[in-house]
C-alpha positions in Angstrom: 103.9 51.7 87.4 103.2 55.1 86.8 104.5 57.7 89.4 102.2 60.6 90.3 103.9 63.8 90.3 103.2 66.4 93.6 100.9 69.4 92.7 102.8 72.1 91.8 103.2 74.8 93.6 102.0 78.4 92.1 102.3 80.7 94.6 104.5 80.3 98.1 103.7 82.9 101.2 106.7 82.5 103.9 106.5 83.8 107.6 104.7 87.0 106.4 104.2 90.0 108.3 102.7 93.2 107.4 101.9 96.2 109.7 100.6 99.7 109.3 101.6 102.7 111.6 98.9 104.2 113.9 98.4 107.9 114.3 101.1 110.8 113.5 104.3 111.4 115.9 103.7 115.2 116.8 106.5 117.4 118.3 105.9 116.4 122.3 105.4 112.3 121.5 108.1 110.0 123.3 109.1 107.0 121.3 107.8 105.5 117.7 104.1 105.6 117.0 102.6 102.5 117.6 102.1 100.0 114.6 99.1 97.6 114.0 99.9 94.3 113.5 97.5 93.0 110.4 99.6 90.1 109.7 102.0 88.1 112.0 104.0 85.4 110.1 101.7 83.7 108.1 102.9 80.6 105.4 101.2 78.7 103.0 101.6 77.5 99.6 98.8 77.3 96.4 99.1 74.7 94.3 98.5 74.8 90.1 94.2 74.8 89.5 92.9 74.8 93.4 91.0 77.1 95.1 92.6 78.2 98.5 90.5 80.3 100.7 90.8 82.3 103.5 88.0 82.5 106.3 87.7 84.4 109.4 86.1 87.2 111.1 86.1 90.5 110.1 89.6 92.5 110.5 91.7 89.4 110.9 93.7 90.4 107.9 92.3 88.2 105.1 92.1 91.6 102.7 95.6 92.3 103.9 96.8 89.3 102.3 95.0 90.2 99.1 96.6 93.1 98.8 100.0 91.7 99.8 99.4 89.6 97.3 98.2 92.1 94.5 101.7 94.4 95.1 98.9 97.0 96.9 100.7 96.8 100.4 104.3 96.0 101.0 105.2 93.5 103.1 106.8 94.4 106.5 108.9 91.1 106.3 108.3 87.8 104.7 108.6 86.5 101.3 106.3 85.9 98.9 107.5 84.1 95.4 105.3 83.4 92.0 105.8 80.8 89.6 109.3 80.2 91.6 110.3 83.6 91.5 110.7 85.8 94.8 108.5 89.2 94.0 109.9 91.9 94.9 108.1 94.1 97.7 109.3 97.3 95.7 108.1 96.5 92.9 104.6 95.8 91.1 103.7 92.1 90.8 103.9 90.4 87.5 100.3 91.8 85.7 100.5 89.1 82.9 100.6 86.7 85.9 98.4 87.6 88.6 95.1 89.4 88.4 92.9 90.8 91.3 88.8 91.0 91.5 87.4 93.1 94.0 84.8 93.1 96.2 82.4 95.7 95.1 81.2 95.8 91.6 80.0 99.4 92.1 83.2 101.0 93.4 85.8 99.0 91.4 84.5 100.2 87.4 85.4 103.8 86.5 82.3 104.8 85.9 83.2 107.5 83.2 84.6 105.0 81.0 82.8 102.7 78.5 83.1 99.0 79.4 85.3 98.4 75.8 88.2 101.1 77.4 87.7 99.5 81.5 88.2 96.1 79.7 91.4 97.2 77.5 93.2 99.7 80.1 95.4 96.5 81.5 96.3 95.9 77.8 97.2 99.5 77.7 99.2 99.3 80.5 101.3 96.6 79.6 101.7 98.5 76.3 100.5 95.2 74.4 98.0 98.0 72.6 98.8 101.8 71.8 94.6 102.6 72.4 92.0 100.6 73.8 90.5 100.8 70.1 93.2 98.7 69.2 91.5 95.9 71.5 88.3 95.8 70.1 88.5 92.1 69.2 90.2 90.8 72.3 87.4 92.8 74.5 84.4 90.9 72.1 85.9 87.6 73.3 86.6 88.3 76.8 82.4 89.8 77.1 81.4 86.6 75.2 83.5 84.4 77.7 82.1 85.9 80.8 78.6 85.8 79.1 78.1 89.4 77.9 78.1 90.6 74.5 79.7 92.9 71.8 77.1 95.1 72.1 77.8 95.9 76.0 81.2 97.4 74.6 79.7 100.9 74.4 77.8 101.3 77.8 78.4 102.9 80.7 79.1 100.7 84.4 75.8 102.3 85.7 74.2 100.5 82.9 74.5 97.2 84.2 73.1 95.2 87.2 75.8 94.2 89.9 76.2 90.2 88.7 76.9 91.8 85.8 79.3 94.5 86.7 81.2 91.4 88.3 81.3 89.9 85.1 82.8 92.9 83.3 85.6 93.1 86.7 86.0 89.1 85.9 86.6 89.7 81.8 89.0 93.1 82.9 91.0 90.8 85.1 91.4 87.8 82.4 92.9 90.2 79.8 95.9 89.9 80.5 95.9 86.0 80.6 96.8 85.6 84.0 97.3 82.0 86.1 96.7 83.3 89.5 93.5 85.3 90.2 92.8 86.9 93.8 89.1 87.2 94.8 88.5 89.3 97.6 84.8 88.2 98.7 83.8 88.8 94.8 80.0 88.1 95.3 79.7 89.8 99.0 77.7 92.6 97.3 75.2 90.2 95.1 72.1 88.6 95.8 72.4 85.0 96.7 70.8 84.0 93.2 73.6 86.3 91.7 76.4 85.0 94.0 75.5 81.0 92.6 75.5 82.4 89.0 78.9 84.4 89.1 80.3 81.6 91.0 79.6 79.1 88.4 80.9 80.9 85.7 84.1 81.3 87.9 84.1 77.5 88.4 83.8 77.2 84.5 86.5 79.8 83.8 88.9 77.4 85.9 88.2 74.6 84.5 88.7 76.0 81.0 91.7 78.4 81.3 93.5 76.5 84.4 93.5 79.0 86.6 93.9 79.3 90.5 92.2 81.2 92.8 93.2 82.4 96.1 89.5 83.2 97.3 88.2 85.2 100.5 84.5 85.2 101.6 82.3 85.4 104.8 80.0 82.9 103.5 80.3 79.5 104.9 78.4 78.2 101.7 80.2 79.9 99.3 83.7 78.5 101.3 82.8 74.8 101.5 80.8 74.3 97.8 83.8 76.7 96.0 87.1 75.7 98.1 90.0 72.9 97.5 91.8 73.7 101.0 90.7 76.3 103.8 93.0 78.2 105.6 91.5 79.6 109.1 92.4 83.4 109.9 92.6 84.8 113.6 94.0 88.1 114.4 96.6 88.3 112.0 97.7 84.5 112.4 96.5 81.5 110.4 95.7 79.0 112.9 94.5 76.0 110.4 94.5 74.9 107.3 93.1 71.6 105.5 90.8 70.2 102.6 87.2 71.6 102.7 86.3 68.3 104.2 88.9 68.2 106.6 88.3 71.9 108.3 84.2 71.4 108.0 83.9 68.0 109.1 87.3 67.6 111.3 87.9 71.1 112.6 90.7 71.2 115.0 91.6 74.4 116.3 88.9 75.5 118.9 88.6 78.7 116.8 87.3 76.8 114.0 85.2 74.1 116.2 83.2 77.8 117.8 82.8 79.3 113.9 81.4 75.7 112.8 79.0 75.6 115.6 77.2 78.9 115.1 76.3 77.8 111.6 73.0 76.9 111.7 71.8 73.6 110.3 69.2 73.0 108.2 66.6 73.2 111.5 67.3 76.4 111.9 69.4 75.7 115.6 73.2 75.6 115.7 74.9 72.4 115.9 76.4 72.8 119.5 75.6 75.0 122.6 79.1 76.5 122.4 79.5 79.9 121.6 81.8 82.2 120.2 82.0 85.0 122.7 84.0 88.3 123.6 85.7 90.5 121.2 88.6 90.1 119.1 91.6 91.8 120.7 93.4 94.8 119.3 96.2 94.2 116.8 97.7 97.2 117.9 98.3 95.0 121.2 98.0 91.0 120.7 97.6 88.7 123.4 100.5 86.7 125.1 101.3 82.9 123.9 98.2 81.9 121.8 95.9 84.8 120.3 92.9 82.9 121.0 93.1 82.5 124.4 91.1 85.1 125.9 88.2 83.9 124.0 89.1 79.9 124.3 87.1 77.8 126.4 89.8 75.2 126.9 92.5 77.9 127.6 94.9 77.4 130.2 98.4 78.8 131.9 100.3 77.5 129.2 98.0 79.4 126.2 98.6 82.2 128.0 102.3 82.5 128.0 103.4 80.2 125.3 102.9 80.9 121.5 101.7 77.3 120.2 103.6 75.4 117.5 102.2 74.0 114.7 101.0 70.4 114.7 100.3 67.7 111.6 97.1 66.1 111.8 97.6 64.9 108.2 100.1 65.4 104.8 96.9 68.3 104.3 96.0 69.2 107.7 97.8 71.7 109.9 96.5 73.3 113.6 98.1 75.9 115.6 97.1 75.0 118.9 98.6 74.0 122.4 95.5 71.0 122.5 95.0 69.7 119.0 93.6 66.2 120.5 90.3 68.3 121.9 89.4 67.8 118.7 88.9 64.1 118.6 85.4 64.7 120.2 82.7 63.7 117.8 82.1 66.6 115.5 79.1 66.5 113.0 80.0 67.0 109.0 79.3 70.8 108.3 79.6 70.7 104.7 76.1 70.1 103.8 73.7 72.7 104.3 76.4 75.5 105.4 75.1 79.2 105.7 76.6 82.7 106.2 78.6 83.2 109.0 
């Protein structure tokens, strides 16, 4: 009988902490300046060829995590390992292995450069070519790979639509033949019809090139249809992880359940009367105990005083909650008809 090998972990994050100093210390100020705790001890693994997505409200820390994986932010504590090698927080990540697609295709491309130079720039920075003109054939191949043509090389970014610009961003990210792409809301600035085209392209490239995606989006429909596994983030913590089926059909954390309940169904009504009320607490001073307790309908004194531990509901489904058994209540499947959060 042939044994089934376990999926190979490509990227591993262990107990990651990221904070930012707020304001400056003056001559008369006392003590240290306050720090905004953007990411507070998260851990997750991403396996070869899968799409792992983060979802949560604005300001929860999703983009901060993405920028840390890309080497744009330096972690305060914790470890990031890629392909079995721990990344040096003082050095840039391996550009040939990790690349990033940014949210805004209008701001991420240099408006003064022709497309040929934009795509070839990563090759120049890695000294694979001495001048961007030497990468002409590679640029043509990359443009054709994302559905554009060789004639587009001589144009400038302003001559393209938003969807075409994002295709150019994808081509630039693929120039160094990476294995891992960080996708920070790559479709949020695009029209719905264009979003589908870009996502179909990304899925096609993933199949053909064996790419692994770390994906961020506010659009629950995109998350449900594009992801293999999902992490739900709240106030710098990942409170639940699981497969798409587990998160959308069997959410275990109260925050996840309330997010899902807020998604309109095909009749235009929400699935539950429960509503996500209140404001997200300040990351400058996170609540004690469970960070979600000020907004949780099931919070108890234990939630207010003790940080929850992680409970495993299955090998792939983990939840950080004192009372995960509350999730045993019936929940309608939310994968079909998901909409924008």
